[in-house]
N, C-alpha and C positions, 0 to 999 in steps of 0.2 A: 612557702618554707615554714616549717614548724620550729626548727631550731638550727640556725645556720652553723656551719663548721667548715674548717679547712681540711683538705685531704691530708693524709700522712705525708711527712717530709720525704720519705722514700716511697716512690710509686709502688703500690701493691701489685703483685704478680698473680694472685689467686683471688677469685671471688667465691666465697662460700655461700650457697643458697641455704639460709637458715629457715626457720619456721615462718611460713606465710599462710595465715589462716583467713578463711572467708567467714565473716561473722554475720552476714546478712541472714536474718531469720526467715526470710521469705523464700529461701532457696533450699531444696532438698539436700540431704547428706550426699546422695549420689551426684547431683549437679555440682555441689561444692567441690567434690574431689575432681570431677572433670575440669571445672574451671581452674582449680589450683594447678592441675597438670598443664593446662593450656597456657596459663600464666608462666609457669616454669619453662615450658617449651619456647615461649616468646623471648624470655630473658636469655636462655641458652642460644637461641637462633641469632639474636642481635650480636652477642659477643663472639659467636663463631665467624661472623662477617667482619669483625674489627680486630685490631691488635691491642685492645685495651688490657687484656689479661692473658697470661700464658695458659690458664685453665679456669674453668668454672666447675666447681664440685658441689656435691650435696653435703649437708651438715653432718652426715654420718662419717664423713672423712675428716681426719684431724686437720685443723687449720695450722698453718705454719706462721712464723712471726711476720711474714710479708704478705699476709692475706687480710681481706676485709670480709665482714659477714653481713649479708642482707637479710632482714626479717621485717615482718609487717602484718598489717591487717587490711584485707579488702572488705570494706564495710558496706558497700552497695554494689549489687549486680542486678540491674533492672532491665528486663526485656522490653520495656516500653509498650507501646500500643501500635500495632500495625495499622489498625483502623484510623487512629488519630494521625499517623504519618501520612496515610493515603488520603483521608478526607480533609484534614486541616492543613497539613504541611507546615512550613515555616518553623520547624523545630519541635512541633507538638509530637508527643509520643516517642521521643527519641530513646534508643537503647543507650545505657550508660553504665560505667563501672568506675568506682573510685576507692581510694584507700590511702593509708598512711604507712610510711616505711622508715626504717632506721638502719643506718650503717654503723657497725661497731668495728673496732680494731680487734686483733687476735687476742688481746687481753680482756675483751668485753667492754672496753670503754666506748661510750657513745661518741661518734664523730659528727653525725648529722641526722636530722629527721626531716622528712619532706612528704608532701602529699602529691598525688597524681590523679588525674581524672581523664577519662577518654569517653567520647560519645559518638554515636552514629545517627545521623538524621534520617536516613533512608536512601533509596536509590533512584527515584525518578524526579528530576528537577530539584526543587526545594522540598525535601521530604519525599514520601511516596513508598512504594512497595519495597520489601526487604530484598537486598542483594548481599547482605553481610550477616552471617549468623552470630549469635552471642559467643559461640566458641571462638570464631575468628576475631571478634572484637576483643575478647580476653587475651588471645595470643598477641594482638597488636598492642594491647595495654602492657603486657610483659615487655615488649620491645621498647615502648615509651619509657618505662621505668628504667630499663637497661641503658637507654640513651642518656637519661638524666645522670645515671651513675657514671657513665663514660665521660660526660662533660665535666662533672664534678672532680673526678680523678685527674683530669687534665687541667684543673685549676680554674675552670669557668664557674661563675656564680650561678646557682640555681635560683629561679624566681618562683 
């Protein structure tokens, strides 16, 4: 938790997906856009399965007074090392993605800031050959961020 905060007194009905930038300088511009879209797809997929919000919209849509806005930076997208996963195992060479996010109310006031990290160790035993692409890991990362938002909106404390 970067800065704890309480959800709005009135439960928001709309989540606005604001700017989420990938700042990892080791990733090409094309890959940054692919991963940003995979992250967005993961957030949208999570909320399509839950009743947390009536809708999830992009920042280009006007936010109403009963919406919250998600923005943030994904500062590491690391493909890891398939060789280390296969030869060493035990978590060596893992794929990982991490970033920091902020939720603001419709007036732009910051409500909470939090960090999220997701990693993948490999597919065979403890580590091993890849069975999960970085695209899929980024999608699951979006779902994990969305799950945190859902818990927070429902009054649960984020850790």
